[in-house]
MDTraj code that builds the backbone (N, CA, C; nanometers):
import mdtraj as md
import numpy as np

residues = "UNK UNK UNK UNK UNK UNK UNK UNK UNK UNK UNK UNK UNK UNK UNK UNK UNK UNK UNK UNK UNK UNK UNK UNK UNK UNK UNK UNK UNK UNK UNK UNK UNK UNK UNK UNK UNK UNK UNK UNK UNK UNK UNK UNK UNK UNK UNK UNK UNK UNK UNK UNK UNK UNK UNK UNK UNK UNK UNK UNK UNK UNK UNK UNK UNK UNK UNK UNK UNK UNK UNK UNK UNK UNK UNK UNK UNK UNK UNK UNK UNK UNK UNK UNK UNK UNK UNK UNK UNK UNK UNK UNK UNK UNK UNK UNK UNK UNK UNK UNK UNK UNK UNK UNK UNK UNK UNK UNK UNK UNK UNK UNK UNK UNK UNK UNK UNK UNK UNK UNK UNK UNK UNK UNK UNK UNK UNK UNK UNK UNK UNK UNK UNK UNK UNK UNK UNK UNK UNK UNK UNK UNK UNK UNK UNK UNK UNK UNK UNK UNK UNK UNK UNK UNK UNK UNK UNK UNK UNK UNK UNK UNK UNK UNK UNK UNK UNK UNK UNK UNK UNK UNK UNK UNK UNK UNK UNK UNK UNK UNK UNK UNK UNK UNK UNK".split()
xyz = np.array([
    [6.6700, -2.3824, 1.8388],
    [6.6196, -2.2570, 1.8895],
    [6.5514, -2.1769, 1.7788],
    [6.6123, -2.1767, 1.6644],
    [6.5582, -2.1066, 1.5487],
    [6.4194, -2.1621, 1.5137],
    [6.4057, -2.2985, 1.5159],
    [6.2770, -2.3600, 1.4833],
    [6.1714, -2.3221, 1.5857],
    [6.2103, -2.3171, 1.7113],
    [6.1154, -2.2841, 1.8173],
    [6.0634, -2.1418, 1.7987],
    [6.1482, -2.0460, 1.7672],
    [6.1062, -1.9077, 1.7408],
    [6.0105, -1.9043, 1.6213],
    [6.0413, -1.9856, 1.5203],
    [5.9561, -1.9911, 1.4020],
    [5.8162, -2.0401, 1.4396],
    [5.8044, -2.1467, 1.5208],
    [5.6743, -2.2001, 1.5615],
    [5.5990, -2.1019, 1.6513],
    [5.6701, -2.0342, 1.7407],
    [5.6061, -1.9341, 1.8261],
    [5.5526, -1.8203, 1.7403],
    [5.6328, -1.7745, 1.6450],
    [5.5895, -1.6677, 1.5541],
    [5.4716, -1.7141, 1.4692],
    [5.4775, -1.8384, 1.4187],
    [5.3690, -1.8933, 1.3376],
    [5.2409, -1.9035, 1.4210],
    [5.2519, -1.9516, 1.5460],
    [5.1348, -1.9608, 1.6334],
    [5.0761, -1.8225, 1.6620],
    [5.1648, -1.7270, 1.6872],
    [5.1195, -1.5902, 1.7123],
    [5.0473, -1.5327, 1.5909],
    [5.1024, -1.5477, 1.4718],
    [5.0403, -1.4974, 1.3485],
    [4.9059, -1.5667, 1.3259],
    [4.9012, -1.6980, 1.3480],
    [4.7758, -1.7721, 1.3293],
    [4.6694, -1.7241, 1.4280],
    [4.7092, -1.7109, 1.5552],
    [4.6135, -1.6629, 1.6562],
    [4.5655, -1.5219, 1.6238],
    [4.6566, -1.4365, 1.5801],
    [4.6198, -1.2991, 1.5433],
    [4.5225, -1.2981, 1.4246],
    [4.5528, -1.3811, 1.3243],
    [4.4672, -1.3872, 1.2049],
    [4.3276, -1.4382, 1.2398],
    [4.3202, -1.5410, 1.3234],
    [4.1903, -1.5963, 1.3635],
    [4.1119, -1.4921, 1.4426],
    [4.1804, -1.4245, 1.5364],
    [4.1150, -1.3192, 1.6153],
    [4.0660, -1.2074, 1.5248],
    [4.1483, -1.1659, 1.4321],
    [4.1114, -1.0605, 1.3385],
    [3.9920, -1.1026, 1.2535],
    [3.9949, -1.2280, 1.2069],
    [3.8851, -1.2783, 1.1238],
    [3.7531, -1.2762, 1.2001],
    [3.7540, -1.3294, 1.3242],
    [3.6307, -1.3336, 1.4012],
    [3.5858, -1.1955, 1.4462],
    [3.6789, -1.1082, 1.4766],
    [3.6382, -0.9732, 1.5163],
    [3.5801, -0.8986, 1.3979],
    [3.6353, -0.9193, 1.2799],
    [3.5784, -0.8552, 1.1596],
    [3.4400, -0.9114, 1.1307],
    [3.4269, -1.0416, 1.1433],
    [3.2973, -1.1047, 1.1193],
    [3.1940, -1.0519, 1.2172],
    [3.2326, -1.0382, 1.3419],
    [3.1420, -0.9888, 1.4444],
    [3.0988, -0.8457, 1.4141],
    [3.1944, -0.7626, 1.3743],
    [3.1602, -0.6240, 1.3408],
    [3.0690, -0.6195, 1.2199],
    [3.0920, -0.7060, 1.1224],
    [3.0074, -0.7098, 1.0037],
    [2.8642, -0.7472, 1.0416],
    [2.8486, -0.8490, 1.1247],
    [2.7152, -0.8907, 1.1670],
    [2.6459, -0.7788, 1.2438],
    [2.7210, -0.7127, 1.3335],
    [2.6621, -0.6033, 1.4094],
    [2.6206, -0.4896, 1.3182],
    [2.7012, -0.4568, 1.2170],
    [2.6651, -0.3470, 1.1277],
    [2.5455, -0.3844, 1.0421],
    [2.5333, -0.5117, 1.0037],
    [2.4157, -0.5533, 0.9276],
    [2.2912, -0.5432, 1.0135],
    [2.3011, -0.5768, 1.1408],
    [2.1862, -0.5670, 1.2295],
    [2.1423, -0.4223, 1.2456],
    [2.2351, -0.3304, 1.2445],
    [2.2015, -0.1898, 1.2559],
    [2.1344, -0.1418, 1.1280],
    [2.1841, -0.1874, 1.0133],
    [2.1299, -0.1423, 0.8857],
    [1.9918, -0.1996, 0.8570],
    [1.9666, -0.3231, 0.8970],
    [1.8382, -0.3873, 0.8698],
    [1.7594, -0.3927, 0.9999],
    [1.6839, -0.2889, 1.0253],
    [1.6033, -0.2803, 1.1457],
    [1.4794, -0.3674, 1.1315],
    [1.4295, -0.4126, 1.2426],
    [1.3092, -0.4945, 1.2431],
    [1.1885, -0.4168, 1.1891],
    [1.1887, -0.2859, 1.2072],
    [1.0773, -0.2026, 1.1635],
    [1.0943, -0.1469, 1.0228],
    [1.2060, -0.1721, 0.9600],
    [1.2341, -0.1150, 0.8279],
    [1.1650, -0.1959, 0.7180],
    [1.1283, -0.1294, 0.6095],
    [1.0718, -0.2027, 0.4964],
    [1.1802, -0.2856, 0.4279],
    [1.1375, -0.3910, 0.3602],
    [1.2325, -0.4749, 0.2876],
    [1.2764, -0.4060, 0.1577],
    [1.1923, -0.3138, 0.1081],
    [1.2261, -0.2396, -0.0137],
    [1.1464, -0.1099, -0.0177],
    [1.1976, -0.0135, -0.0924],
    [1.1290, 0.1137, -0.1163],
    [1.1305, 0.1409, -0.2656],
    [1.0234, 0.1999, -0.3152],
    [1.0168, 0.2380, -0.4561],
    [0.9666, 0.3816, -0.4642],
    [1.0178, 0.4555, -0.5615],
    [0.9830, 0.5964, -0.5767],
    [0.9297, 0.6230, -0.7175],
    [0.8363, 0.7186, -0.7263],
    [0.7754, 0.7583, -0.8543],
    [0.7291, 0.6344, -0.9319],
    [0.6394, 0.5581, -0.8708],
    [0.5932, 0.4310, -0.9253],
    [0.4757, 0.4525, -1.0202],
    [0.4757, 0.3776, -1.1282],
    [0.3668, 0.3766, -1.2246],
    [0.3450, 0.2305, -1.2644],
    [0.2550, 0.1616, -1.1911],
    [0.2295, 0.0191, -1.2139],
    [0.1059, 0.0008, -1.3006],
    [0.1160, -0.0899, -1.3944],
    [0.0021, -0.1215, -1.4805],
    [-0.0402, -0.2659, -1.4531],
    [-0.1708, -0.2843, -1.4276],
    [-0.2264, -0.4161, -1.4006],
    [-0.3055, -0.4625, -1.5214],
    [-0.2877, -0.5890, -1.5580],
    [-0.3625, -0.6448, -1.6700],
    [-0.4350, -0.7711, -1.6256],
    [-0.5416, -0.8022, -1.6979],
    [-0.6156, -0.9259, -1.6771],
    [-0.6459, -0.9820, -1.8140],
    [-0.5914, -1.0964, -1.8431],
    [-0.6088, -1.1613, -1.9743],
    [-0.5672, -1.0683, -2.0882],
    [-0.4600, -0.9951, -2.0675],
    [-0.4068, -0.9065, -2.1710],
    [-0.4743, -0.7710, -2.1797],
    [-0.5773, -0.7469, -2.0978],
    [-0.6486, -0.6191, -2.0986],
    [-0.6023, -0.5345, -1.9810],
    [-0.5689, -0.4083, -2.0061],
    [-0.5294, -0.3160, -1.9006],
    [-0.6504, -0.2883, -1.8123],
    [-0.6374, -0.3181, -1.6808],
    [-0.7501, -0.3014, -1.5890],
    [-0.7279, -0.1888, -1.4886],
    [-0.6023, -0.1553, -1.4603],
    [-0.5757, -0.0494, -1.3634],
    [-0.4344, 0.0049, -1.3809],
    [-0.4186, 0.1314, -1.3409],
    [-0.2877, 0.1959, -1.3382],
    [-0.2744, 0.2614, -1.2004],
    [-0.1710, 0.2232, -1.1282],
    [-0.1455, 0.2775, -0.9951],
    [-0.0239, 0.3683, -1.0017],
    [-0.0416, 0.4916, -0.9554],
    [0.0693, 0.5866, -0.9483],
    [0.0867, 0.6258, -0.8024],
    [0.2120, 0.6246, -0.7571],
    [0.2418, 0.6609, -0.6186],
    [0.3813, 0.7215, -0.6116],
    [0.3963, 0.8307, -0.5348],
    [0.5294, 0.8889, -0.5185],
    [0.6251, 0.7966, -0.4442],
    [0.5690, 0.7119, -0.3537],
    [0.6554, 0.6263, -0.2724],
    [0.5778, 0.5039, -0.2253],
    [0.6413, 0.3863, -0.2349],
    [0.5837, 0.2622, -0.1836],
    [0.6866, 0.1967, -0.0914],
    [0.6405, 0.1569, 0.0258],
    [0.7246, 0.0836, 0.1199],
    [0.6757, -0.0605, 0.1253],
    [0.7663, -0.1557, 0.1050],
    [0.7320, -0.2968, 0.0999],
    [0.7629, -0.3617, 0.2349],
    [0.6584, -0.4018, 0.3055],
    [0.6729, -0.4698, 0.4340],
    [0.6271, -0.6149, 0.4229],
    [0.6538, -0.6788, 0.3111],
    [0.6146, -0.8180, 0.2940],
    [0.7042, -0.9130, 0.3729],
    [0.8056, -0.8592, 0.4402],
    [0.8901, -0.9390, 0.5282],
    [0.8272, -0.9574, 0.6663],
    [0.7161, -0.8930, 0.6922],
    [0.6454, -0.9044, 0.8205],
    [0.5544, -1.0273, 0.8200],
    [0.5164, -1.0729, 0.9381],
    [0.4264, -1.1882, 0.9456],
    [0.2882, -1.1537, 0.8893],
    [0.2463, -1.0264, 0.9007],
    [0.1218, -0.9800, 0.8392],
    [0.1632, -0.8794, 0.7302],
    [0.1954, -0.9312, 0.6127],
    [0.2575, -0.8556, 0.5036],
    [0.1689, -0.7425, 0.4526],
    [0.2337, -0.6302, 0.4175],
    [0.1597, -0.5167, 0.3618],
    [0.2512, -0.4259, 0.2810],
    [0.1874, -0.3431, 0.1986],
    [0.2536, -0.2352, 0.1261],
    [0.1966, -0.1050, 0.1792],
    [0.2833, -0.0080, 0.2025],
    [0.2394, 0.1213, 0.2534],
    [0.2688, 0.2293, 0.1489],
    [0.1730, 0.3193, 0.1319],
    [0.1844, 0.4317, 0.0392],
    [0.1762, 0.5598, 0.1216],
    [0.2867, 0.6015, 0.1849],
    [0.2817, 0.7123, 0.2805],
    [0.2526, 0.8482, 0.2180],
    [0.2754, 0.8625, 0.0882],
    [0.2512, 0.9899, 0.0212],
    [0.1310, 0.9852, -0.0720],
    [0.0472, 0.8826, -0.0549],
    [-0.0780, 0.8748, -0.1288],
    [-0.0702, 0.7957, -0.2570],
    [-0.1882, 0.7861, -0.3206],
    [-0.2018, 0.7102, -0.4456],
    [-0.2936, 0.7827, -0.5426],
    [-0.2779, 0.7480, -0.6670],
    [-0.3746, 0.7787, -0.7732],
    [-0.3956, 0.6455, -0.8452],
    [-0.5184, 0.5970, -0.8432],
    [-0.5497, 0.4689, -0.9041],
    [-0.6552, 0.4873, -1.0122],
    [-0.6198, 0.4539, -1.1350],
    [-0.7142, 0.4553, -1.2472],
    [-0.7645, 0.3132, -1.2658],
    [-0.8968, 0.2948, -1.2556],
    [-0.9580, 0.1639, -1.2749],
    [-1.0304, 0.1667, -1.4091],
    [-0.9955, 0.0738, -1.4945],
    [-1.0477, 0.0730, -1.6314],
    [-1.1426, -0.0453, -1.6473],
    [-1.2699, -0.0163, -1.6834],
    [-1.3668, -0.1249, -1.6988],
    [-1.3537, -0.1898, -1.8367],
    [-1.4372, -0.2895, -1.8623],
    [-1.4285, -0.3660, -1.9876],
    [-1.4601, -0.2824, -2.1111],
    [-1.5325, -0.1722, -2.0904],
    [-1.5654, -0.0836, -2.2028],
    [-1.4600, 0.0258, -2.2220],
    [-1.3569, 0.0250, -2.1380],
    [-1.2511, 0.1248, -2.1484],
    [-1.2777, 0.2523, -2.0704],
    [-1.3871, 0.2558, -1.9938],
    [-1.4181, 0.3736, -1.9127],
    [-1.3305, 0.3731, -1.7879],
    [-1.2858, 0.4929, -1.7489],
    [-1.1903, 0.5057, -1.6391],
    [-1.2551, 0.5712, -1.5173],
    [-1.2379, 0.5089, -1.4021],
    [-1.2737, 0.5680, -1.2734],
    [-1.1424, 0.5965, -1.2009],
    [-1.1380, 0.7085, -1.1263],
    [-1.0137, 0.7501, -1.0617],
    [-1.0343, 0.7578, -0.9102],
    [-0.9426, 0.6955, -0.8361],
    [-0.9430, 0.6976, -0.6898],
    [-0.8130, 0.7635, -0.6450],
    [-0.8247, 0.8633, -0.5546],
    [-0.7045, 0.9254, -0.4979],
    [-0.7180, 0.9291, -0.3460],
    [-0.6047, 0.9288, -0.2780],
    [-0.6023, 0.9466, -0.1330],
    [-0.4636, 0.9953, -0.0916],
    [-0.4570, 1.0557, 0.0270],
    [-0.3301, 1.1073, 0.0780],
    [-0.2406, 0.9975, 0.1337],
    [-0.2995, 0.8833, 0.1700],
    [-0.2271, 0.7726, 0.2318],
    [-0.3032, 0.6446, 0.2004],
    [-0.2306, 0.5338, 0.1865],
    [-0.2964, 0.4041, 0.1676],
    [-0.2064, 0.2936, 0.2195],
    [-0.2711, 0.1838, 0.2561],
    [-0.1991, 0.0640, 0.2985],
    [-0.2755, -0.0566, 0.2449],
    [-0.2028, -0.1508, 0.1859],
    [-0.2630, -0.2680, 0.1237],
    [-0.2133, -0.3930, 0.1953],
    [-0.3074, -0.4669, 0.2576],
    [-0.2738, -0.5876, 0.3317],
    [-0.2843, -0.7092, 0.2403],
    [-0.1761, -0.7838, 0.2282],
    [-0.1692, -0.8945, 0.1343],
    [-0.2553, -1.0137, 0.1738],
    [-0.2587, -1.0488, 0.3015],
    [-0.3311, -1.1686, 0.3442],
    [-0.4820, -1.1521, 0.3382],
    [-0.5319, -1.0312, 0.3616],
    [-0.6767, -1.0109, 0.3642],
    [-0.7314, -0.9509, 0.2355],
    [-0.6445, -0.8916, 0.1540],
    [-0.6911, -0.8260, 0.0327],
    [-0.7582, -0.6924, 0.0602],
    [-0.7407, -0.6397, 0.1805],
    [-0.8039, -0.5139, 0.2202],
    [-0.7090, -0.3967, 0.1938],
    [-0.7625, -0.2907, 0.1342],
    [-0.6867, -0.1683, 0.1117],
    [-0.7539, -0.0582, 0.1917],
    [-0.6770, 0.0075, 0.2767],
    [-0.7242, 0.1151, 0.3635],
    [-0.6697, 0.2459, 0.3064],
    [-0.7607, 0.3344, 0.2630],
    [-0.7226, 0.4652, 0.2086],
    [-0.7674, 0.5724, 0.3062],
    [-0.6779, 0.6680, 0.3330],
    [-0.7085, 0.7718, 0.4325],
    [-0.6678, 0.9089, 0.3808],
    [-0.7420, 1.0099, 0.4278],
    [-0.7090, 1.1483, 0.3980],
    [-0.7494, 1.1899, 0.2583],
    [-0.8520, 1.2726, 0.2503],
    [-0.8992, 1.3260, 0.1222],
    [-0.9199, 1.2169, 0.0171],
    [-0.9910, 1.1126, 0.0560],
    [-1.0224, 1.0058, -0.0392],
    [-1.1250, 1.0607, -0.1377],
    [-1.0966, 1.0444, -0.2641],
    [-1.1811, 1.1008, -0.3689],
    [-1.1988, 0.9958, -0.4786],
    [-1.3245, 0.9665, -0.5114],
    [-1.3542, 0.8718, -0.6187],
    [-1.4383, 0.9429, -0.7233],
    [-1.3926, 0.9371, -0.8466],
    [-1.4696, 0.9880, -0.9602],
    [-1.4910, 0.8706, -1.0542],
    [-1.6163, 0.8257, -1.0624],
    [-1.6460, 0.7091, -1.1453],
    [-1.6622, 0.7500, -1.2911],
    [-1.6576, 0.6499, -1.3769],
    [-1.6699, 0.6737, -1.5202],
    [-1.8045, 0.7358, -1.5567],
    [-1.9100, 0.7118, -1.4747],
    [-2.0425, 0.7686, -1.5044],
    [-2.0632, 0.9042, -1.4358],
    [-1.9560, 0.9672, -1.3882],
    [-1.9575, 1.1011, -1.3278],
    [-2.0079, 1.1053, -1.1838],
    [-2.0207, 0.9915, -1.1169],
    [-2.0487, 0.9928, -0.9735],
    [-1.9200, 1.0357, -0.9034],
    [-1.9353, 1.1197, -0.8040],
    [-1.8187, 1.1718, -0.7320],
    [-1.8413, 1.1470, -0.5834],
    [-1.7458, 1.0838, -0.5162],
    [-1.7588, 1.0522, -0.3751],
    [-1.6352, 1.1020, -0.3009],
    [-1.6582, 1.1642, -0.1846],
    [-1.5486, 1.2144, -0.1014],
    [-1.5638, 1.1622, 0.0405],
    [-1.4519, 1.1193, 0.1003],
    [-1.4520, 1.0696, 0.2378],
    [-1.3131, 1.0900, 0.2974],
    [-1.3039, 1.0764, 0.4285],
    [-1.1728, 1.0849, 0.4936],
    [-1.1076, 0.9476, 0.5058],
    [-1.1879, 0.8412, 0.5013],
    [-1.1334, 0.7064, 0.5042],
    [-1.2267, 0.6152, 0.4264],
    [-1.1659, 0.5222, 0.3548],
    [-1.2432, 0.4300, 0.2728],
    [-1.1665, 0.2985, 0.2640],
    [-1.2389, 0.1886, 0.2753],
    [-1.1785, 0.0563, 0.2610],
    [-1.2284, -0.0069, 0.1320],
    [-1.1392, -0.0823, 0.0675],
    [-1.1774, -0.1593, -0.0509],
    [-1.1299, -0.3017, -0.0286],
    [-1.2252, -0.3952, -0.0309],
    [-1.1920, -0.5367, -0.0209],
    [-1.1801, -0.5885, -0.1636],
    [-1.0575, -0.6046, -0.2103],
    [-1.0367, -0.6427, -0.3503],
    [-1.0722, -0.7884, -0.3769],
    [-1.0852, -0.8704, -0.2706],
    [-1.1245, -1.0105, -0.2907],
    [-1.2713, -1.0237, -0.3289],
    [-1.3562, -0.9365, -0.2742],
    [-1.4994, -0.9442, -0.3050],
    [-1.5492, -0.8188, -0.3776],
    [-1.4558, -0.7294, -0.4143],
    [-1.4891, -0.6057, -0.4871],
    [-1.5947, -0.5237, -0.4134],
    [-1.5696, -0.4983, -0.2867],
    [-1.6636, -0.4264, -0.2012],
    [-1.5945, -0.3058, -0.1398],
    [-1.6629, -0.1918, -0.1336],
    [-1.6100, -0.0665, -0.0807],
    [-1.6946, -0.0278, 0.0400],
    [-1.6311, 0.0224, 0.1475],
    [-1.7083, 0.0601, 0.2654],
    [-1.6325, 0.1580, 0.3537],
    [-1.7093, 0.2291, 0.4381],
    [-1.6534, 0.3174, 0.5389],
    [-1.7546, 0.3369, 0.6502],
    [-1.7056, 0.3656, 0.7697],
    [-1.7903, 0.4036, 0.8819],
    [-1.7754, 0.5521, 0.9103],
    [-1.7016, 0.6203, 0.8257],
    [-1.6764, 0.7634, 0.8392],
    [-1.7778, 0.8423, 0.7550],
    [-1.8004, 0.9680, 0.7885],
    [-1.8883, 1.0516, 0.7053],
    [-1.8344, 1.0624, 0.5627],
    [-1.9275, 1.0716, 0.4692],
    [-1.8888, 1.0873, 0.3289],
    [-1.9911, 1.1755, 0.2591],
    [-1.9549, 1.2200, 0.1413],
    [-2.0447, 1.3005, 0.0593],
    [-2.0350, 1.2497, -0.0838],
    [-2.1506, 1.2330, -0.1484],
    [-2.1504, 1.1881, -0.2875],
    [-2.2327, 1.2823, -0.3744],
    [-2.1873, 1.2953, -0.4962],
    [-2.2537, 1.3773, -0.5973],
    [-2.2849, 1.2846, -0.7143],
    [-2.4144, 1.2701, -0.7445],
    [-2.4555, 1.1795, -0.8515],
    [-2.4695, 1.2552, -0.9828],
    [-2.4637, 1.1855, -1.0958],
    [-2.4702, 1.2514, -1.2270],
    [-2.5974, 1.3340, -1.2497],
    [-2.7086, 1.2972, -1.1834],
    [-2.8342, 1.3721, -1.2033],
    [-2.8412, 1.4979, -1.1167],
    [-2.7351, 1.5268, -1.0401],
    [-2.7335, 1.6445, -0.9547],
    [-2.7673, 1.6164, -0.8096],
    [-2.8057, 1.4942, -0.7794],
    [-2.8365, 1.4573, -0.6416],
    [-2.7100, 1.4642, -0.5562],
    [-2.7296, 1.5065, -0.4306],
    [-2.6195, 1.5138, -0.3348],
    [-2.6601, 1.4344, -0.2120],
    [-2.5698, 1.3546, -0.1620],
    [-2.5992, 1.2727, -0.0446],
    [-2.4843, 1.2853, 0.0549],
    [-2.5192, 1.3123, 0.1812],
    [-2.4219, 1.3100, 0.2903],
    [-2.4685, 1.2049, 0.3889],
    [-2.3748, 1.1255, 0.4391],
    [-2.4136, 1.0182, 0.5313],
    [-2.2973, 0.9816, 0.6227],
    [-2.3287, 0.9001, 0.7211],
    [-2.2294, 0.8573, 0.8192],
    [-2.1773, 0.7176, 0.7908],
    [-2.1552, 0.6850, 0.6680],
    [-2.0992, 0.5559, 0.6310],
    [-2.1827, 0.4863, 0.5264],
    [-2.1191, 0.3929, 0.4570],
    [-2.1879, 0.3150, 0.3541],
    [-2.1076, 0.1897, 0.3242],
    [-2.1711, 0.0986, 0.2543],
    [-2.1008, -0.0113, 0.1905],
    [-2.1638, -0.0330, 0.0548],
    [-2.0813, -0.0710, -0.0427],
    [-2.1287, -0.0816, -0.1808],
    [-2.0388, -0.1764, -0.2589],
    [-2.0947, -0.2278, -0.3702],
    [-2.0059, -0.3004, -0.4605],
    [-1.9198, -0.1953, -0.5315],
    [-1.8103, -0.2374, -0.5915],
    [-1.7166, -0.1393, -0.6463],
    [-1.7723, -0.0628, -0.7657],
    [-1.8796, -0.1110, -0.8268],
    [-1.9440, -0.0385, -0.9361],
    [-2.0478, 0.0607, -0.8849],
    [-2.0772, 0.0577, -0.7554],
    [-2.1781, 0.1416, -0.6906],
    [-2.3186, 0.1191, -0.7461],
    [-2.3439, -0.0012, -0.8007],
    [-2.4804, -0.0342, -0.8432],
    [-2.5612, -0.0847, -0.7238],
    [-2.4931, -0.1277, -0.6183],
    [-2.5557, -0.1624, -0.4898],
    [-2.4926, -0.0710, -0.3865],
    [-2.5737, 0.0076, -0.3175],
    [-2.5217, 0.1024, -0.2194],
    [-2.6111, 0.1016, -0.0968],
    [-2.5543, 0.0715, 0.0165],
    [-2.6245, 0.0753, 0.1448],
    [-2.5644, 0.1900, 0.2252],
    [-2.6441, 0.2964, 0.2443],
    [-2.5952, 0.4159, 0.3119],
    [-2.6643, 0.4308, 0.4462],
    [-2.5932, 0.4872, 0.5449],
    [-2.6487, 0.5004, 0.6797],
    [-2.6658, 0.6470, 0.7173],
    [-2.7776, 0.6785, 0.7813],
    [-2.8091, 0.8119, 0.8329],
    [-2.7819, 0.9191, 0.7259],
    [-2.8721, 0.9247, 0.6285],
    [-2.8562, 1.0106, 0.5114],
    [-2.9168, 1.1485, 0.5282],
    [-2.8595, 1.2423, 0.4570],
    [-2.9128, 1.3774, 0.4448],
    [-2.8684, 1.4257, 0.3073],
    [-2.9628, 1.4798, 0.2297],
    [-2.9222, 1.5269, 0.0986],
    [-3.0377, 1.5693, 0.0125],
    [-3.0042, 1.5947, -0.1118],
    [-3.1012, 1.6361, -0.2126],
    [-3.1041, 1.5285, -0.3197],
    [-3.2257, 1.4720, -0.3422],
    [-3.2409, 1.3671, -0.4405],
    [-3.3507, 1.4075, -0.5376],
    [-3.3219, 1.3954, -0.6662],
    [-3.4205, 1.4267, -0.7698],
    [-3.4919, 1.2978, -0.8097],
    [-3.6271, 1.3069, -0.8141],
    [-3.7085, 1.1898, -0.8459],
    [-3.7933, 1.2215, -0.9692],
    [-3.7894, 1.1307, -1.0670],
    [-3.8746, 1.1457, -1.1847],
    [-4.0157, 1.1081, -1.1486],
    [-4.1158, 1.1894, -1.1930],
    [-4.2553, 1.1593, -1.1644],
    [-4.3167, 1.0842, -1.2780],
])
top = md.Topology()
chain = top.add_chain()
for i, resn in enumerate(residues, 1):
    res = top.add_residue(resn, chain, resSeq=i)
    for name in ("N", "CA", "C"):
        top.add_atom(name, md.element.get_by_symbol(name[0]), res)
traj = md.Trajectory(xyz[None], top)
């Protein structure tokens, strides 16, 4: 009789332990599912100051108050919800500065979408303002279909309803222009 009570107690303890183990495991899995939402970024970074180099030469410095990493998505991207400041440094050490209130960088296409008070100040004193601007970093091409305004070093001012250009702005195709241009005679 004593042995039978022992086996019943042992079976009860074993069943209780197994139930407890699986219920704890289930709760853990459920809590992980709540914590890792499908829409959540895989990582967040704050007060970022990234330096990019090419062959040992500093080519760019990216500053952002916040970066959200969504590279866990099928169409991977980084989001900059509080904007960016990007210093682009050419081979001669001249710096051009790009700022915007918001940006998103798509990894598969190499396209960067900048929105809200986009401002570019090139090393040669060209100044461009737009509400949205795209930069294709794979082909070094900048474009927008939104209105923009540019101020050239010679004092010329141009307003237009979109443009596309190489990132050095030595090739610029502008649409529906209005402005003041100075011409040497």
